[in-house]
C-alpha positions in Angstrom: 0.0 0.2 -0.1 2.7 2.4 0.9 4.3 1.5 -2.6 1.2 2.5 -4.5 0.9 5.7 -2.5 4.9 6.6 -3.1 4.6 5.7 -6.7 1.2 7.8 -7.2 3.0 10.9 -5.4 5.9 10.5 -7.6 3.8 10.2 -10.7 1.7 13.1 -9.6 4.9 15.4 -9.2 6.2 14.2 -12.7 3.0 15.4 -14.2 2.9 18.5 -12.6 6.4 19.4 -13.7 5.6 18.3 -17.4 2.5 21.0 -17.2 4.7 23.4 -15.9 7.2 23.1 -18.1 5.4 22.8 -21.1 3.2 26.1 -20.0 6.6 28.2 -19.9 7.7 27.2 -23.4 7.1 30.2 -25.5 6.0 30.0 -29.1 8.8 31.0 -31.6 7.7 31.8 -35.2 10.5 30.1 -37.5 12.5 32.4 -39.4 11.6 32.0 -43.2 14.9 30.9 -45.3 15.8 33.4 -48.0 13.8 36.3 -46.1 17.3 38.3 -46.1 17.1 40.6 -49.1 19.6 43.7 -49.0 18.6 47.2 -50.2 19.1 46.1 -53.6 16.8 43.1 -53.2 20.2 40.3 -53.2 19.5 37.5 -50.9 22.7 36.9 -48.9 21.9 33.4 -47.5 21.6 32.1 -51.2 25.3 33.8 -51.9 23.9 36.7 -53.9 25.5 40.0 -53.8 24.9 43.5 -55.6 27.5 44.0 -58.4 27.3 47.5 -59.7 29.3 46.8 -63.1 26.7 44.0 -63.8 23.7 46.0 -62.4 22.2 42.8 -60.8 22.8 40.4 -57.9 25.7 38.1 -58.5 26.8 34.8 -56.9 30.5 35.5 -56.8 32.0 32.4 -57.4 29.9 31.9 -60.7 30.8 35.4 -61.6 34.4 34.9 -61.1 34.1 31.6 -63.0 32.6 33.6 -66.0 34.7 36.5 -65.9 37.9 35.0 -65.3 39.0 36.6 -61.8 39.9 34.8 -58.7 37.3 33.7 -56.3 38.0 36.2 -53.5 36.2 38.9 -51.6 38.8 41.4 -53.0 38.7 40.3 -56.5 34.8 40.4 -56.6 34.6 43.8 -55.0 37.4 45.3 -57.6 35.6 43.8 -60.4 32.1 44.9 -59.3 33.4 48.2 -58.4 34.9 49.0 -61.7 38.5 49.0 -60.5 39.3 45.5 -62.5 
């Protein structure tokens, strides 16, 4: 009989803790992927950056391959800002 009472007490405590924990969890709205456009509309999380010379959003590694410059931030900036 004592074992049953002890088990019920422990189970009751466990359930109370679970309910309390669940009630304290705040709902967080997920951040939408690709929802990080810059002032030019380029989506940075997709690898796009604004290129003034091309007058559009570009992926640096693709532009470097197409135009024949090194795939570095410095080379991308030099090309896109017209200081090739």
